[in-house]
C-alpha positions in Angstrom: 111.3 -79.9 8.9 111.6 -77.1 6.8 108.0 -77.2 4.8 109.6 -75.0 1.9 112.0 -77.5 1.1 109.6 -80.3 0.8 107.6 -79.1 -1.3 110.5 -78.0 -3.2 111.6 -82.3 -3.1 108.2 -83.1 -3.5 107.3 -81.3 -7.1 109.9 -82.8 -8.2 109.3 -86.1 -7.4 106.1 -85.6 -9.1 107.4 -84.6 -11.8 109.9 -86.7 -12.2 106.9 -89.5 -12.1 104.6 -87.0 -14.7 108.5 -87.4 -17.1 108.4 -91.2 -17.1 105.1 -91.0 -18.2 105.5 -88.5 -20.8 108.6 -90.0 -22.0 106.3 -93.8 -22.4 103.4 -92.0 -24.5 106.5 -90.1 -26.3 107.1 -93.7 -27.6 103.9 -95.4 -28.3 101.8 -95.5 -31.3 97.9 -94.5 -30.8 96.9 -98.5 -31.3 99.3 -99.4 -28.1 97.7 -97.4 -25.4 94.5 -99.4 -25.8 96.7 -103.1 -26.0 95.8 -105.4 -22.3 97.8 -108.5 -21.7 93.9 -109.6 -21.0 90.8 -108.9 -20.0 91.2 -108.4 -16.7 94.4 -106.5 -17.4 94.1 -102.4 -17.6 95.6 -100.4 -20.4 97.8 -98.0 -20.4 94.4 -95.7 -21.7 92.9 -97.2 -18.8 95.8 -96.3 -16.1 95.9 -92.9 -17.4 91.6 -92.4 -17.1 92.1 -93.8 -13.2 94.8 -91.1 -12.5 93.2 -88.4 -14.0 90.1 -89.7 -11.9 91.8 -89.0 -8.8 94.3 -87.2 -9.0 91.3 -84.2 -9.9 88.9 -85.9 -7.1 92.2 -85.5 -4.6 93.8 -82.0 -5.4 90.7 -80.2 -6.2 89.5 -77.7 -3.5 92.2 -79.7 -2.0 92.9 -78.1 1.4 88.8 -77.4 2.5 87.1 -80.3 0.8 87.0 -84.1 1.4 89.9 -85.7 -1.1 86.7 -88.1 -2.8 84.6 -86.3 -4.5 80.6 -86.9 -4.5 80.9 -86.6 -7.9 84.0 -89.4 -8.8 82.9 -91.7 -11.0 86.1 -94.0 -10.1 84.6 -97.4 -11.6 84.4 -95.6 -14.7 87.8 -94.9 -14.3 88.1 -98.2 -15.4 85.9 -98.5 -18.0 87.6 -98.0 -22.2 86.7 -94.4 -21.6 89.6 -93.3 -24.2 89.6 -93.4 -27.3 92.0 -91.6 -29.2 95.5 -90.3 -28.0 94.3 -86.9 -28.1 91.2 -87.9 -25.3 94.1 -89.3 -23.3 97.3 -86.4 -23.9 94.1 -84.6 -22.5 93.4 -86.0 -19.3 97.0 -86.5 -18.4 97.6 -83.0 -18.8 94.6 -81.6 -17.3 95.3 -84.4 -14.3 98.7 -83.6 -13.7 98.0 -79.3 -14.1 95.1 -80.5 -11.4 98.1 -81.5 -9.3 100.8 -79.2 -9.0 98.5 -75.8 -9.4 97.4 -77.4 -5.3 100.8 -78.1 -4.9 101.5 -74.5 -5.5 99.0 -73.2 -3.4 100.9 -74.9 0.0 103.2 -72.9 2.3 103.9 -72.8 6.1 100.9 -71.7 6.9 98.4 -73.9 5.9 100.8 -76.8 5.9 99.0 -78.0 8.5 95.7 -78.0 7.8 94.0 -81.5 8.2 93.2 -82.9 4.8 90.6 -85.6 4.2 90.3 -88.5 1.8 87.7 -90.7 2.4 86.9 -88.7 5.7 90.2 -90.4 7.0 92.1 -87.5 8.5 95.4 -87.0 6.6 98.0 -84.1 7.2 99.1 -82.0 4.6 102.5 -84.2 4.1 100.9 -87.7 5.0 98.2 -86.9 2.0 101.2 -86.0 -0.3 102.8 -89.0 -0.1 99.3 -91.0 -0.1 99.9 -89.7 -3.5 102.8 -89.4 -5.0 102.9 -93.7 -3.6 99.7 -94.1 -5.2 100.9 -92.4 -8.8 104.6 -93.8 -8.8 103.0 -96.9 -8.9 100.6 -96.5 -11.7 103.5 -94.9 -13.8 105.3 -97.8 -13.1 102.6 -99.9 -14.6 102.5 -96.9 -17.7 106.3 -97.8 -18.3 106.1 -101.4 -17.9 103.1 -101.7 -20.5 105.2 -99.1 -22.6 108.6 -101.3 -22.4 106.4 -104.8 -23.6 104.7 -103.4 -26.6 108.0 -102.0 -27.4 110.1 -104.7 -27.1 114.2 -104.4 -28.6 112.8 -100.5 -30.2 112.2 -99.2 -26.3 114.2 -96.4 -25.3 115.7 -96.7 -21.8 113.9 -93.6 -19.6 117.0 -93.8 -17.1 120.5 -96.4 -17.1 120.3 -98.0 -20.1 121.4 -102.0 -19.7 124.5 -102.9 -19.7 125.5 -99.1 -19.2 125.3 -98.8 -15.2 129.8 -99.2 -15.2 129.9 -96.2 -17.8 127.1 -94.4 -15.5 129.2 -94.9 -12.2 132.5 -94.1 -13.8 131.0 -90.6 -15.4 129.7 -89.7 -11.9 132.8 -90.2 -9.7 134.6 -88.6 -11.9 132.8 -85.1 -10.9 133.1 -83.4 -8.0 130.9 -84.2 -5.3 127.7 -81.9 -5.1 124.2 -81.9 -3.5 121.3 -82.4 -5.6 118.4 -84.1 -5.9 118.1 -87.0 -8.0 115.5 -85.8 -10.4 117.4 -82.3 -11.0 119.1 -84.6 -14.0 116.4 -86.7 -15.6 114.1 -83.2 -15.5 117.3 -81.1 -16.9 117.4 -83.7 -19.4 113.8 -83.6 -20.5 114.0 -79.8 -21.6 115.9 -79.7 -23.9 
């Protein structure tokens, strides 16, 4: 396996899921971040608070300390701690920054390091894949709640409903090329 190719690919995957969250957050009003379907469900703010806590714990000193830090207070991550959109955005960005900075330190020489999460050993790839699955799960929740809140005002984050045929016609009219599936979405997000 080519370590650099894997790291580039997985970094794009994380960027893609961050972009989905960014585009959802951009569509919402401040009050929307605190809406809960019922008292047992999580608001977007609670989900962001959990992602932030998890990201800081998992990615701080990624190669040298257990991913479940002693200072983490996981149970508090599921409380209504975030009170404003500014706080939400600060935590959202801080968590992702910690992740991307840790990924940027990985290379051929340290990729074989064993990573511990709650005292369980993982290869670097296993630890990364574990977090990719975890974060995509929660970003999907953020997108779903955002879509419920916006209803008919929701702006699609991918191929709009009813537009698959036109999208595929355009794609199949082009020459074949190898490209990571996130490249197109990430390019559009940088405009």
